[in-house]
N, C-alpha and C positions, 0 to 999 in steps of 0.2 A: 647716315658713316659719321665718327668721331672725328676729332681732328685732336692732333699732339694735342697740343697746345691744352686742350677741355682735359686729357688723358691729364697732365701733370697737375693742374687744377681740381681734380675730383680727387686726386689722392695724395695732392698735400705737398705734394713733395718737393715744392721751394721751401719747408723748415729741415727738407733732408738731404739737402744737395753733398754733403760730408759723405753720404751712402752712395761710393759710385759705384761699386761692384753690383749693388745690386738693381741700379739704374744701368749700369751697362748689359749684364743678361737682360732686362725688362724689354729697352731699345733696342738688342742685335735679335731680340725675339719676335717684336714688334716688325723688324724688316725682312723676316726671312721665315713665319708664319709658313711662304704658299711653298716652300721649300724642302727639301731634304737638313739644309741648315739648321731651321730649328732645332732640330731634337738637340742639337749642342749646348742648347739655351733653356731649352724648355722648362727644365725643373726646379732650375733658381730662377729665373723667370717667375717661374707660377707661385712659391713662398716667398717672394718679395711683394709683389703684388696683394698676395692675399694679406700678408702681414701691414703692409699698407692701408688696403682695403679697410682692416679691420681697427687700424689707428684715427683714419679718416669718420669712421663711420658707415661706411655702406654696407648695406647687405648683401654681402658676396652668394649666398642664397637667389634672392629675389633677382640680381642681375646678370643671374649665371656665368661669374666670374668672369676671369681673362678674356672667354671667346667672346663673352658681350664688347669688347672694345673692337673687334675684327672683323671685317677690315678698316682700316684707320684713312685718313685723309692727312696726308703727309702736309700742313701747313706752313712749309720750311721753303727757306729761298732754295737750297737745294737736294730736289728729289731726286732717287735713283730712277734709273730708266725702265720703262715697265716693260722691256720684252731686249733682254740685256744679253748680249754679243759674248761674254765672257767675267772672270769673275778678279776679284784682288783685294790683298787685304792689303792693310795701314797702317804699319808699323811704327813706331816714333812720330806720330800722325799731325801734328803739334795742332794746327788753325785749319788744316786739311788741303794741303798744297800740292799737293798728288792726286788727294779722292777728286777736286773741279775738275781737274783736265780729264780723265779715267774714265767719270761721269759721262760729260761730255762724249767721249770717243764710244759709246755702252756702255760701258764697262761696272758691274754688281761687285759694292764693297761687303764684303762678308765678313769680315773682322777689324776691326781697331784698337790700337792700343797705345796711349799716353799719359805719362807719367805727368806733368803737370796741371792742378787743377783750373786755374784760371784757360789754358787751353781746352781743355776737357769741355768747359762750361761755354767756350766760343764755339765748338766742334759742335755741339749737341744743338746751341742756337742754330745753326747753319745747319747742318743734316740731320738732326732728329734723334741723333746717335752720340752717349755716350759710349769713350773708348775705354777700354780697360786700362787699369793703373800700372803699375809698376813690371814689368816684363821679366825680373828676376825672381818671379815670385810668380808668376801666371800660369796656367795647367795649359799645356802645351796640347793637351787632349782635344781641349773645348774649340781651337783652333780648325775650322773647316779647312776638307781639300778647296783650291783657288788656284788659278791659272796664272797670274800675275802672284809674286813678292813686290810691296814695296817699302824701302827703308831711305830714311831719310838718318840715316844714325847719329848720333852727335858727335858734331863737328868738336867740340873745342878741346880733347886732347889732342888732335890734330894740325890746329891752326895756328896760325902765328900772333892770334889776339891775345891767345889763350895762353900756357905753359908747355905747350907743345909734349907733353908727357909719355901722350898716345897708350898702350898697350897696359904703365905701370898706374894709370887714370885707371879708375874704376868706372869710369862710362864710356874707356877703349874697349872692353872689356865687354860691353853690352852686346855687341855684334856676335859674341858667340852665340849668346843666345837665339840670333837671327839664325843663324847657323844650324841650331838643334829645331825649329821650327822647318826649316829645309830640309832637313833629314828625314822628318816625321812626316810632313807631307809632298815635296818631291814639287813644287807647282814648275809649270811650262817653262815660266819666267822671273827669273831675279832680275829686280832693279834697284841699283841702292845708287845714292847722294853723297856726295865731300869736300869737301874742300878742297879748292886745288895743290896745298904744302899737302895733303896727305899722300903726293907722289913723291914728295922729297924726303918725307918722314923718316929718320931714324936708316938714310941712309937710301932710301927706297926700301929698304923691306920689312913697313910695317904694310906697304902696298902689294910689295910680292905673298907677306903671309896671308893678307885675306884672300887674292887671286888664289890659291894653293890651298886653302880652304875650300872654294866653290870650286877647284878644278878635281878635288876630293869630292865631292861629291854629285860629282857626274858631269859639271855641266863647261860650256865650254862658253870662255869669258872673251869679252871687249870691253875695251874702256877708253874714253878723248874726254879732256879736258873741253869745257862747253863757257860761251859765256855769255849771257841773258841779253846782253847788249845787241847780240845777231839775232831775237827772235821780237823784237818789237817793244823792248823796253829800252829805258834809256839810264840802267845802271851797268857798273863795272862790275859785274861778280859773275866771278869764274868758277865753276862747280867740276869736279870728277864725277864721271855718270861709270857705272859699270854696271853693266849685263853680261848676263850668263842663261841660256840656252840649254838643252841638254842633247839635243842635237845641232844646232845650226847655230854659223858665228853671224852676230850683227853686223852689218854693215853700217857704220855711221857717216860716211859722205850722201847716202843719201835722205841723211836731215834733212831738211830742205831749211835755209836761214835768209833772213832780213838784212835792208840795209841799216845802219845806226841808226836810231833816230837819237833827238836833241830833250833835253830836257825841257824847256821854255813850252812845249807842246802838250807839256803833261800838265805840267799848273794850274792852282784857282786862280782864278782873278776877284775873291774878297778882297776886301783890305784890312781885314783885321787880323794882321801880320806881325809876329812877334818878330821886330828890327832888333841888331845886334847895336848896344847903346855903350858900346865900351871902342876904345879904341882899334882899329884896322888900320892894316895896311892893302892897297890896293896896285898890282902890277901892273904898269905901264906896258908892258912886253905879255903878254900873255899866250902863250904859245898850246896848239892839240897836242897831246897824247897820241901815240898810235894808240891806245885802250877808248881816243875819243873821250878821253877826260883834260879839261882846260883847266888846270892851275890859279884860280885868278885873284887869290891873297892868303893874308892869314891875320889874323889874331895877336894886339902887341905883347903875347903872352912872353915873361923870362922864360927861357927855355937852355936845354942843353947843347952846348955849342962843342964841347970837348970828345972829339975821337970824329967827330961827323965831317964828310968836305965840306969845302967851302962853297958857299952859294947854295946847300943842301938843305939848310937847317931848317926848313919848314915841311921838310919833305922827307926826314930822317925816320927810321920805322921807331926809334924810340921816344919822337911825337906822334900823341894822338889824334885819330882824325877831326876833334871837337876845333884842334888850332887851326884846320885848314878852310881856306871859302873856292867851292868853286863856281867857276862859271854857266848860267842855266842854256850857255849855247851848246854846251858837250853833253856829256853824260854823268850822272852821277856816283861817287863812290860806293862801291855794297854797304850795303846795310847792315853794319856789325849784331850778335846776338848779345854783347855785351852791355847796351848803349840803352842806357832806359830812363834818358831826361829830353831824345830829341836831338841831341846839337852839333843837328844837320845845318851850316850855315851858306848861302848859294848867293854867288849873284847876281843880281835880276836887276834891270831895268834902271844900274847905277842907284844900288840899296845892295845892303846885306841885309838876310832874314834868314828865319827858321823853315825849313823843310815841314810842312804839315805832315799830321797823323793817316790825311787822309790822303796826301800827293803820295807819302809811304806806298802806301797798300796800294797804290794807282802802279807804282813803277814796280813793282811785285806784280802785277800784271792781275792781282785781284778786282771782280766782278765789281762795280756798283752796287750792287744788293747785295755785297756781301755785309754780315751784321758784326761790328763791333761790339766788346761789351769790355768793363773792367776801368781802372787809370790806365793815365799815360803812359805809366813808366809801364805799366802788363801792356800794353798796344805795343810798344815802340819794339818792348822781348820777344813778342811773338812777332813781329811779321821779321825784325832779325832771326831769328829761327827760321822762318819758315821756304819755301824753295819760290822761285821765280816759275808763275805758272805757263807761261809761254811757252817757255823752253821742257818742262815736260810736258808738255801737250806736245811740241814736235815732236820730243824721245819720243812718247807714246804711241802716236801715230805710227810710227816706222815698225815699232813693236807690233802693236797690233796687224800690222800692213808685211812685215820678213819672218815671223814667227810665232804668229798666235794660228791657232784652228777653229775658228770663230764656228764652224759649221754645226756644232754640236747643238741640241737642246739647250736651254735655261739648266732646266733637269734633271738633265745628264753630267751637265759641266759642273753645276755646282755640288753635286751629290756629297754628303759629308760618307768617307768612310770608314 
């Protein structure tokens, strides 16, 4: 049985990483060759394979073509379950924050889409599948039927860290392409995730518009803001979760929560940390906020004071997170997607140092065997754009219990319409 890395090597794929569409069709076909989903991908997967085989000097006739590769051994950190109980698709997939927990719960991903090429490569490295690219150019006819549609749609248009243009921002309109897929495939469950500020954006009209669209598509909608710190990771990361089902109303009160952990229990013990080598101030009186954050101090940077309430200069929203220092006796602020240099300063053992990239992935709940690639800047962006895995796991667990009929056989569940 040939393994996936051998296929890439045999086809010399490393030299053609820019051809993501061809790889997307090939990898989606390989993942679904035993079920009805494969027919969505087979033709273009075969064309891509034959093209790459010819360029790589493989005798297709002697090698029996693409079929000779099947079945394959998935030598990847997170293979699909052998006997799936339900199916899902992963839109705006990022690096797989939805896929890991849903696979753990018995889900089979039958389609993925992600625009960023660096995130696509990280996704393939961990799941053996290249996501399709720009959702605005996607032929939605290739999207198979599925039980759960997952979409952590772009949050920048609604985030206080961005310009909050909402639907005026082209990224904000991407949600309408999600609606098109929902209308076409009518999944049992829709699971959406976004920043907390979506609740208040444009005087709450933005969220009302999204909910109205889902209701018009035939879904009963539930929504709630959840915090990652209630699910076993020390990060004050509040996100709105929107769940739609065609018949039932999801009950958020049944989601299992945990006591807030503290950051110091998630830190590395190695000694080659990057310590702050510029003047800073540590407060003598460090108070724990309701969120679990403990503001320990700040870098002695020149800051704007006009219009800022006295005593809050270093906590005002006009000053970016890199100026602040938080105690590891509490939780960490939400990791932002805009940060590319990892300026997350923590007060630990009476020293100020930067949070390492490994620690960033840990406080988002990513497993130790998750493979990270590319430079640090891309890694910080990828983790800031991701979702907290334990929180998604807790939500998906209740979706499975409350909303899914998992008695169907896998082939019946994932048959293409």
